[in-house]
N, CA and C atoms as a LAMMPS dump frame, in Angstrom:
ITEM: TIMESTEP
0
ITEM: NUMBER OF ATOMS
501
ITEM: BOX BOUNDS ff ff ff
-5.0000000000000000e+02 5.0000000000000000e+02
-5.0000000000000000e+02 5.0000000000000000e+02
-5.0000000000000000e+02 5.0000000000000000e+02
ITEM: ATOMS id mol type element x y z
1 1 1 N 109.277 -218.412 217.538
2 1 2 C 108.996 -218.123 216.153
3 1 3 C 109.585 -219.24 215.306
4 2 1 N 108.784 -219.845 214.504
5 2 2 C 109.207 -220.96 213.656
6 2 3 C 109.457 -220.442 212.247
7 3 1 N 110.646 -220.709 211.723
8 3 2 C 111.02 -220.249 210.399
9 3 3 C 111.091 -221.436 209.458
10 4 1 N 110.406 -221.32 208.341
11 4 2 C 110.471 -222.382 207.337
12 4 3 C 111.663 -222.094 206.44
13 5 1 N 112.7 -222.889 206.574
14 5 2 C 113.936 -222.648 205.836
15 5 3 C 113.807 -223.125 204.408
16 6 1 N 113.389 -224.346 204.225
17 6 2 C 113.422 -224.907 202.886
18 6 3 C 112.503 -226.105 202.813
19 7 1 N 112.126 -226.424 201.613
20 7 2 C 111.418 -227.657 201.348
21 7 3 C 111.994 -228.193 200.05
22 8 1 N 112.566 -229.377 200.116
23 8 2 C 113.151 -229.958 198.917
24 8 3 C 112.621 -231.368 198.748
25 9 1 N 113.222 -232.144 197.857
26 9 2 C 112.712 -233.474 197.572
27 9 3 C 112.969 -234.454 198.712
28 10 1 N 113.838 -234.098 199.643
29 10 2 C 114.19 -234.996 200.741
30 10 3 C 113.356 -234.711 201.986
31 11 1 N 113.24 -233.44 202.36
32 11 2 C 112.558 -233.107 203.608
33 11 3 C 112.069 -231.669 203.585
34 12 1 N 111.096 -231.402 204.46
35 12 2 C 110.707 -230.028 204.768
36 12 3 C 111.442 -229.658 206.045
37 13 1 N 111.99 -228.473 206.074
38 13 2 C 112.839 -228.091 207.189
39 13 3 C 112.254 -226.864 207.866
40 14 1 N 112.157 -226.935 209.188
41 14 2 C 111.737 -225.8 209.993
42 14 3 C 112.812 -225.53 211.026
43 15 1 N 113.056 -224.264 211.285
44 15 2 C 114.102 -223.874 212.215
45 15 3 C 113.525 -222.897 213.227
46 16 1 N 113.785 -223.165 214.511
47 16 2 C 113.361 -222.279 215.582
48 16 3 C 114.606 -221.779 216.295
49 17 1 N 115.02 -220.549 216.02
50 17 2 C 116.219 -220.042 216.668
51 17 3 C 115.995 -219.786 218.146
52 18 1 N 117.003 -220.084 218.939
53 18 2 C 117.017 -219.843 220.39
54 18 3 C 115.923 -220.589 221.152
55 19 1 N 115.311 -221.593 220.554
56 19 2 C 114.313 -222.424 221.23
57 19 3 C 114.781 -223.868 221.117
58 20 1 N 114.835 -224.569 222.245
59 20 2 C 115.268 -225.962 222.231
60 20 3 C 114.076 -226.854 222.535
61 21 1 N 113.699 -227.672 221.57
62 21 2 C 112.568 -228.584 221.702
63 21 3 C 113.139 -229.993 221.856
64 22 1 N 112.689 -230.743 222.842
65 22 2 C 113.216 -232.102 223.016
66 22 3 C 112.737 -233.036 221.912
67 23 1 N 113.266 -234.222 221.904
68 23 2 C 112.847 -235.217 220.92
69 23 3 C 111.361 -235.514 221.093
70 24 1 N 110.778 -236.12 220.065
71 24 2 C 109.335 -236.366 220.08
72 24 3 C 108.893 -237.219 221.282
73 25 1 N 109.558 -238.345 221.602
74 25 2 C 109.101 -239.123 222.761
75 25 3 C 109.208 -238.352 224.07
76 26 1 N 110.295 -237.622 224.26
77 26 2 C 110.465 -236.85 225.495
78 26 3 C 109.417 -235.744 225.564
79 27 1 N 109.163 -235.095 224.453
80 27 2 C 108.172 -234.03 224.399
81 27 3 C 106.782 -234.547 224.755
82 28 1 N 106.43 -235.709 224.235
83 28 2 C 105.102 -236.265 224.535
84 28 3 C 104.982 -236.674 226.002
85 29 1 N 106.07 -237.138 226.609
86 29 2 C 106.037 -237.498 228.037
87 29 3 C 105.906 -236.241 228.886
88 30 1 N 106.64 -235.195 228.542
89 30 2 C 106.598 -233.958 229.322
90 30 3 C 105.214 -233.309 229.248
91 31 1 N 104.557 -233.394 228.116
92 31 2 C 103.241 -232.771 227.953
93 31 3 C 102.126 -233.552 228.643
94 32 1 N 102.345 -234.84 228.912
95 32 2 C 101.331 -235.679 229.543
96 32 3 C 101.534 -235.64 231.057
97 33 1 N 100.71 -234.875 231.758
98 33 2 C 100.879 -234.705 233.196
99 33 3 C 100.554 -235.957 233.996
100 34 1 N 99.907 -236.954 233.373
101 34 2 C 99.576 -238.188 234.083
102 34 3 C 100.603 -239.297 233.844
103 35 1 N 101.572 -239.049 232.977
104 35 2 C 102.561 -240.081 232.65
105 35 3 C 103.453 -240.35 233.855
106 36 1 N 103.713 -241.627 234.116
107 36 2 C 104.47 -242.014 235.303
108 36 3 C 105.931 -241.56 235.246
109 37 1 N 106.479 -241.42 234.044
110 37 2 C 107.878 -241 233.906
111 37 3 C 108.051 -239.48 233.768
112 38 1 N 106.949 -238.726 233.842
113 38 2 C 107.039 -237.292 233.619
114 38 3 C 107.992 -236.57 234.578
115 39 1 N 107.94 -236.811 235.902
116 39 2 C 108.839 -236.051 236.792
117 39 3 C 110.331 -236.249 236.468
118 40 1 N 110.745 -237.5 236.256
119 40 2 C 112.152 -237.756 235.952
120 40 3 C 112.537 -237.163 234.601
121 41 1 N 111.653 -237.321 233.613
122 41 2 C 111.947 -236.844 232.265
123 41 3 C 112.009 -235.323 232.231
124 42 1 N 111.073 -234.665 232.901
125 42 2 C 111.072 -233.201 232.939
126 42 3 C 112.323 -232.68 233.645
127 43 1 N 112.722 -233.326 234.735
128 43 2 C 113.929 -232.902 235.453
129 43 3 C 115.174 -233.087 234.588
130 44 1 N 115.223 -234.21 233.866
131 44 2 C 116.372 -234.471 232.992
132 44 3 C 116.436 -233.453 231.855
133 45 1 N 115.275 -233.095 231.304
134 45 2 C 115.236 -232.105 230.234
135 45 3 C 115.642 -230.726 230.752
136 46 1 N 115.165 -230.356 231.922
137 46 2 C 115.495 -229.04 232.476
138 46 3 C 116.982 -228.923 232.805
139 47 1 N 117.614 -230.026 233.208
140 47 2 C 119.031 -229.966 233.557
141 47 3 C 119.95 -230.087 232.34
142 48 1 N 119.393 -230.472 231.193
143 48 2 C 120.193 -230.611 229.969
144 48 3 C 120.638 -229.23 229.498
145 49 1 N 121.92 -229.057 229.134
146 49 2 C 122.371 -227.728 228.7
147 49 3 C 121.668 -227.281 227.416
148 50 1 N 121.167 -226.06 227.426
149 50 2 C 120.442 -225.507 226.281
150 50 3 C 121.417 -224.709 225.418
151 51 1 N 122.257 -225.406 224.7
152 51 2 C 123.216 -224.736 223.826
153 51 3 C 123.306 -225.496 222.513
154 52 1 N 123.799 -224.838 221.514
155 52 2 C 123.978 -225.488 220.228
156 52 3 C 122.676 -225.701 219.482
157 53 1 N 122.75 -226.543 218.489
158 53 2 C 121.616 -226.849 217.624
159 53 3 C 121.077 -228.23 217.972
160 54 1 N 119.786 -228.305 218.229
161 54 2 C 119.14 -229.587 218.445
162 54 3 C 118.456 -229.966 217.139
163 55 1 N 118.635 -231.203 216.73
164 55 2 C 118.087 -231.648 215.452
165 55 3 C 117.057 -232.74 215.694
166 56 1 N 115.86 -232.523 215.172
167 56 2 C 114.78 -233.514 215.25
168 56 3 C 114.492 -233.992 213.84
169 57 1 N 114.54 -235.297 213.639
170 57 2 C 114.223 -235.879 212.337
171 57 3 C 112.955 -236.708 212.508
172 58 1 N 111.901 -236.33 211.783
173 58 2 C 110.615 -237.003 211.893
174 58 3 C 110.24 -237.605 210.548
175 59 1 N 109.821 -238.858 210.571
176 59 2 C 109.422 -239.553 209.339
177 59 3 C 108.005 -240.1 209.49
178 60 1 N 107.13 -239.282 209.999
179 60 2 C 105.755 -239.724 210.225
180 60 3 C 104.837 -239.429 209.055
181 61 1 N 105.329 -238.713 208.057
182 61 2 C 104.494 -238.259 206.966
183 61 3 C 104.129 -239.319 205.95
184 62 1 N 104.745 -240.49 206.029
185 62 2 C 104.417 -241.525 205.06
186 62 3 C 104.273 -242.856 205.782
187 63 1 N 103.497 -243.745 205.183
188 63 2 C 103.265 -245.047 205.788
189 63 3 C 104.473 -245.95 205.627
190 64 1 N 104.232 -247.206 205.664
191 64 2 C 105.331 -248.147 205.528
192 64 3 C 105.724 -248.732 206.873
193 65 1 N 106.692 -249.591 206.807
194 65 2 C 107.125 -250.271 208.013
195 65 3 C 107.982 -249.353 208.881
196 66 1 N 107.962 -249.628 210.169
197 66 2 C 108.729 -248.828 211.123
198 66 3 C 110.228 -248.928 210.856
199 67 1 N 110.675 -250.086 210.38
200 67 2 C 112.108 -250.23 210.098
201 67 3 C 112.542 -249.307 208.969
202 68 1 N 111.69 -249.106 207.983
203 68 2 C 112.021 -248.201 206.871
204 68 3 C 112.056 -246.768 207.371
205 69 1 N 111.085 -246.394 208.209
206 69 2 C 111.073 -245.038 208.754
207 69 3 C 112.302 -244.785 209.615
208 70 1 N 112.701 -245.747 210.441
209 70 2 C 113.911 -245.601 211.26
210 70 3 C 115.146 -245.488 210.39
211 71 1 N 115.213 -246.311 209.35
212 71 2 C 116.372 -246.296 208.451
213 71 3 C 116.504 -244.947 207.755
214 72 1 N 115.4 -244.396 207.259
215 72 2 C 115.468 -243.124 206.543
216 72 3 C 115.797 -241.985 207.511
217 73 1 N 115.335 -242.065 208.755
218 73 2 C 115.707 -241.048 209.745
219 73 3 C 117.204 -241.097 210.03
220 74 1 N 117.739 -242.311 210.197
221 74 2 C 119.188 -242.449 210.418
222 74 3 C 119.969 -241.925 209.225
223 75 1 N 119.482 -242.204 208.042
224 75 2 C 120.152 -241.789 206.808
225 75 3 C 120.207 -240.261 206.7
226 76 1 N 119.104 -239.603 206.968
227 76 2 C 119.052 -238.145 206.918
228 76 3 C 119.924 -237.545 208.02
229 77 1 N 119.854 -238.11 209.224
230 77 2 C 120.668 -237.608 210.33
231 77 3 C 122.157 -237.726 210.013
232 78 1 N 122.556 -238.844 209.411
233 78 2 C 123.963 -239.034 209.055
234 78 3 C 124.395 -238.076 207.957
235 79 1 N 123.526 -237.797 206.996
236 79 2 C 123.852 -236.836 205.934
237 79 3 C 124.063 -235.444 206.52
238 80 1 N 123.206 -235.038 207.462
239 80 2 C 123.372 -233.736 208.109
240 80 3 C 124.671 -233.715 208.911
241 81 1 N 124.956 -234.801 209.611
242 81 2 C 126.197 -234.887 210.398
243 81 3 C 127.418 -234.721 209.495
244 82 1 N 127.427 -235.381 208.348
245 82 2 C 128.561 -235.272 207.431
246 82 3 C 128.674 -233.877 206.83
247 83 1 N 127.547 -233.247 206.554
248 83 2 C 127.587 -231.883 206.01
249 83 3 C 128.136 -230.901 207.037
250 84 1 N 127.768 -231.068 208.288
251 84 2 C 128.345 -230.223 209.335
252 84 3 C 129.848 -230.467 209.444
253 85 1 N 130.235 -231.718 209.353
254 85 2 C 131.652 -232.067 209.478
255 85 3 C 132.484 -231.433 208.356
256 86 1 N 131.962 -231.399 207.135
257 86 2 C 132.702 -230.789 206.028
258 86 3 C 132.866 -229.283 206.212
259 87 1 N 132.008 -228.673 207.038
260 87 2 C 132.108 -227.241 207.301
261 87 3 C 132.84 -226.942 208.603
262 88 1 N 133.472 -227.959 209.186
263 88 2 C 134.246 -227.768 210.41
264 88 3 C 133.406 -227.595 211.656
265 89 1 N 132.205 -228.173 211.655
266 89 2 C 131.308 -228.037 212.796
267 89 3 C 130.939 -229.416 213.326
268 90 1 N 130.589 -229.455 214.605
269 90 2 C 130.107 -230.703 215.187
270 90 3 C 128.616 -230.838 214.893
271 91 1 N 128.045 -231.968 215.255
272 91 2 C 126.646 -232.255 214.934
273 91 3 C 125.686 -231.314 215.662
274 92 1 N 126.134 -230.718 216.772
275 92 2 C 125.251 -229.808 217.495
276 92 3 C 125.413 -228.355 217.049
277 93 1 N 126.042 -228.141 215.888
278 93 2 C 126.129 -226.807 215.316
279 93 3 C 127.211 -225.921 215.901
280 94 1 N 128.129 -226.489 216.671
281 94 2 C 129.23 -225.718 217.252
282 94 3 C 130.48 -225.955 216.417
283 95 1 N 131.334 -224.946 216.316
284 95 2 C 132.572 -225.14 215.576
285 95 3 C 133.506 -226.033 216.373
286 96 1 N 134.175 -226.927 215.679
287 96 2 C 135.058 -227.878 216.346
288 96 3 C 136.343 -227.19 216.783
289 97 1 N 136.929 -226.402 215.884
290 97 2 C 138.207 -225.764 216.185
291 97 3 C 138.06 -224.258 216.361
292 98 1 N 136.841 -223.799 216.631
293 98 2 C 136.557 -222.379 216.806
294 98 3 C 136.983 -221.539 215.61
295 99 1 N 136.808 -222.066 214.412
296 99 2 C 137.131 -221.334 213.198
297 99 3 C 136.002 -220.351 212.926
298 100 1 N 136.284 -219.109 213.03
299 100 2 C 135.268 -218.098 212.735
300 100 3 C 134.221 -217.933 213.819
301 101 1 N 134.212 -218.764 214.829
302 101 2 C 133.271 -218.627 215.927
303 101 3 C 131.829 -218.898 215.559
304 102 1 N 131.57 -219.713 214.548
305 102 2 C 130.192 -220.011 214.146
306 102 3 C 129.525 -220.866 215.213
307 103 1 N 128.299 -220.525 215.512
308 103 2 C 127.518 -221.349 216.424
309 103 3 C 126.055 -221.217 216.052
310 104 1 N 125.406 -222.35 215.868
311 104 2 C 123.982 -222.356 215.578
312 104 3 C 123.244 -222.662 216.873
313 105 1 N 122.16 -221.951 217.119
314 105 2 C 121.371 -222.148 218.33
315 105 3 C 119.918 -222.366 217.942
316 106 1 N 119.271 -223.274 218.627
317 106 2 C 117.856 -223.502 218.385
318 106 3 C 117.569 -224.943 218.029
319 107 1 N 116.449 -225.159 217.366
320 107 2 C 116.004 -226.489 216.977
321 107 3 C 115.718 -226.512 215.484
322 108 1 N 116.29 -227.499 214.803
323 108 2 C 115.997 -227.716 213.396
324 108 3 C 115.186 -229.004 213.294
325 109 1 N 114.02 -228.898 212.678
326 109 2 C 113.152 -230.059 212.489
327 109 3 C 113.162 -230.431 211.02
328 110 1 N 113.453 -231.686 210.749
329 110 2 C 113.444 -232.2 209.372
330 110 3 C 112.296 -233.192 209.266
331 111 1 N 111.307 -232.871 208.449
332 111 2 C 110.174 -233.753 208.21
333 111 3 C 110.458 -234.501 206.906
334 112 1 N 110.881 -235.739 207.03
335 112 2 C 111.359 -236.513 205.89
336 112 3 C 110.195 -236.906 204.99
337 113 1 N 110.408 -236.796 203.688
338 113 2 C 109.413 -237.196 202.694
339 113 3 C 109.717 -238.611 202.204
340 114 1 N 108.709 -239.264 201.651
341 114 2 C 108.909 -240.655 201.231
342 114 3 C 109.865 -240.774 200.044
343 115 1 N 110.1 -239.685 199.325
344 115 2 C 111.054 -239.714 198.221
345 115 3 C 112.485 -239.95 198.714
346 116 1 N 112.73 -239.679 199.997
347 116 2 C 114.066 -239.858 200.562
348 116 3 C 114.445 -241.333 200.65
349 117 1 N 113.465 -242.213 200.658
350 117 2 C 113.755 -243.647 200.746
351 117 3 C 114.473 -244.13 199.492
352 118 1 N 113.998 -243.708 198.336
353 118 2 C 114.552 -244.184 197.076
354 118 3 C 115.671 -243.291 196.529
355 119 1 N 115.901 -242.139 197.165
356 119 2 C 116.91 -241.205 196.661
357 119 3 C 118.315 -241.76 196.861
358 120 1 N 119.201 -241.408 195.934
359 120 2 C 120.592 -241.826 196.062
360 120 3 C 121.263 -241.02 197.162
361 121 1 N 122.308 -241.621 197.744
362 121 2 C 123.019 -240.996 198.859
363 121 3 C 123.585 -239.632 198.46
364 122 1 N 124.119 -239.527 197.242
365 122 2 C 124.703 -238.25 196.811
366 122 3 C 123.634 -237.164 196.716
367 123 1 N 122.43 -237.518 196.299
368 123 2 C 121.339 -236.54 196.235
369 123 3 C 120.896 -236.103 197.624
370 124 1 N 120.83 -237.066 198.546
371 124 2 C 120.443 -236.745 199.921
372 124 3 C 121.444 -235.763 200.517
373 125 1 N 122.739 -236.045 200.35
374 125 2 C 123.772 -235.156 200.89
375 125 3 C 123.737 -233.793 200.225
376 126 1 N 123.523 -233.759 198.917
377 126 2 C 123.511 -232.473 198.214
378 126 3 C 122.348 -231.599 198.678
379 127 1 N 121.167 -232.186 198.793
380 127 2 C 119.99 -231.417 199.214
381 127 3 C 120.132 -230.919 200.651
382 128 1 N 120.592 -231.79 201.539
383 128 2 C 120.737 -231.38 202.928
384 128 3 C 121.952 -230.478 203.121
385 129 1 N 122.922 -230.565 202.226
386 129 2 C 124.062 -229.649 202.262
387 129 3 C 123.615 -228.216 202.025
388 130 1 N 122.649 -228.026 201.128
389 130 2 C 122.104 -226.687 200.886
390 130 3 C 121.432 -226.134 202.146
391 131 1 N 120.741 -227.011 202.864
392 131 2 C 120.06 -226.589 204.079
393 131 3 C 121.069 -226.18 205.147
394 132 1 N 122.106 -226.986 205.329
395 132 2 C 123.138 -226.668 206.316
396 132 3 C 123.834 -225.363 205.94
397 133 1 N 124.112 -225.194 204.672
398 133 2 C 124.745 -223.95 204.203
399 133 3 C 123.845 -222.751 204.494
400 134 1 N 122.542 -222.912 204.307
401 134 2 C 121.604 -221.828 204.596
402 134 3 C 121.596 -221.488 206.079
403 135 1 N 121.638 -222.505 206.935
404 135 2 C 121.666 -222.254 208.378
405 135 3 C 122.945 -221.538 208.791
406 136 1 N 124.078 -221.952 208.248
407 136 2 C 125.35 -221.314 208.577
408 136 3 C 125.348 -219.865 208.093
409 137 1 N 124.825 -219.632 206.886
410 137 2 C 124.75 -218.263 206.361
411 137 3 C 123.841 -217.403 207.225
412 138 1 N 122.733 -217.976 207.701
413 138 2 C 121.823 -217.232 208.553
414 138 3 C 122.483 -216.893 209.884
415 139 1 N 123.267 -217.816 210.433
416 139 2 C 123.974 -217.551 211.69
417 139 3 C 125.004 -216.439 211.5
418 140 1 N 125.702 -216.441 210.365
419 140 2 C 126.685 -215.393 210.097
420 140 3 C 126.014 -214.04 209.921
421 141 1 N 124.871 -214.008 209.225
422 141 2 C 124.125 -212.762 209.064
423 141 3 C 123.629 -212.269 210.419
424 142 1 N 123.226 -213.204 211.277
425 142 2 C 122.68 -212.846 212.581
426 142 3 C 123.688 -212.179 213.487
427 143 1 N 124.942 -212.535 213.377
428 143 2 C 125.949 -211.906 214.214
429 143 3 C 126.186 -210.458 213.806
430 144 1 N 125.907 -210.141 212.548
431 144 2 C 126.132 -208.784 212.054
432 144 3 C 124.943 -207.874 212.325
433 145 1 N 123.751 -208.434 212.48
434 145 2 C 122.531 -207.631 212.575
435 145 3 C 121.829 -207.866 213.91
436 146 1 N 120.609 -207.306 214.024
437 146 2 C 119.855 -207.307 215.271
438 146 3 C 119.025 -208.537 215.55
439 147 1 N 117.708 -208.364 215.642
440 147 2 C 116.8 -209.399 216.121
441 147 3 C 116.69 -210.574 215.152
442 148 1 N 116.124 -211.655 215.646
443 148 2 C 115.935 -212.871 214.85
444 148 3 C 115.062 -212.571 213.628
445 149 1 N 113.966 -211.858 213.842
446 149 2 C 113.041 -211.576 212.749
447 149 3 C 113.728 -210.749 211.658
448 150 1 N 114.494 -209.722 212.052
449 150 2 C 115.177 -208.906 211.046
450 150 3 C 116.282 -209.699 210.363
451 151 1 N 116.941 -210.595 211.121
452 151 2 C 117.975 -211.441 210.518
453 151 3 C 117.37 -212.341 209.456
454 152 1 N 116.197 -212.924 209.752
455 152 2 C 115.578 -213.829 208.793
456 152 3 C 115.119 -213.068 207.553
457 153 1 N 114.577 -211.871 207.728
458 153 2 C 114.171 -211.067 206.568
459 153 3 C 115.37 -210.744 205.683
460 154 1 N 116.482 -210.367 206.326
461 154 2 C 117.691 -210.077 205.562
462 154 3 C 118.181 -211.335 204.853
463 155 1 N 118.08 -212.47 205.55
464 155 2 C 118.517 -213.74 204.968
465 155 3 C 117.687 -214.066 203.736
466 156 1 N 116.371 -213.823 203.801
467 156 2 C 115.496 -214.089 202.662
468 156 3 C 115.85 -213.221 201.465
469 157 1 N 116.257 -211.995 201.724
470 157 2 C 116.543 -211.047 200.651
471 157 3 C 117.974 -211.169 200.116
472 158 1 N 118.806 -211.938 200.79
473 158 2 C 120.218 -211.985 200.399
474 158 3 C 120.373 -212.61 199.011
475 159 1 N 121.379 -212.169 198.304
476 159 2 C 121.647 -212.651 196.948
477 159 3 C 121.979 -214.142 196.964
478 160 1 N 122.671 -214.602 198.016
479 160 2 C 123.057 -216.006 198.083
480 160 3 C 121.837 -216.907 198.081
481 161 1 N 120.811 -216.565 198.847
482 161 2 C 119.601 -217.383 198.92
483 161 3 C 118.856 -217.34 197.601
484 162 1 N 118.801 -216.193 196.973
485 162 2 C 118.111 -216.091 195.693
486 162 3 C 118.843 -216.867 194.608
487 163 1 N 120.185 -216.846 194.647
488 163 2 C 120.966 -217.583 193.646
489 163 3 C 120.816 -219.094 193.793
490 164 1 N 120.769 -219.576 195.043
491 164 2 C 120.663 -221.029 195.252
492 164 3 C 119.229 -221.516 195.154
493 165 1 N 118.261 -220.631 195.289
494 165 2 C 116.852 -221.019 195.169
495 165 3 C 116.346 -221.804 196.359
496 166 1 N 116.847 -221.519 197.551
497 166 2 C 116.409 -222.257 198.733
498 166 3 C 115.007 -221.884 199.187
499 167 1 N 114.631 -220.644 199.051
500 167 2 C 113.323 -220.221 199.557
501 167 3 C 112.35 -219.985 198.423
């Protein structure tokens, strides 16, 4: 089940709880049954531990040079990394010092918009900080309640989400 968390001036964000999707190149190799590297890549993916949060940053939505797309992907990835760090979490969504036992599971996909190229660093961090905060709040709500679908419905109705205007 794919949940659309937010769409802001920097990126559109989709979150799939409890589902781990590999990076785009690995995914395309695994899906191509005629690819020469498929057996090794599939074995490596299957043996990779399926824990924590996997983050995919895609910048295919706008043209331009490949170096600009790579730069903006690195920029967004670093902003998310710093936002996790300020909340006492590692980049894979696990708590560093086990404070509160927060753990995010699944795959977060960030589809970067071309406005992210010209945006200031403080704006990029602020926008993605809201997204990270929403994910952490959803994980906390999920520990208190039942299924993923009911957790997401409760998350949508929560006062915090309505006050911040994320959805």
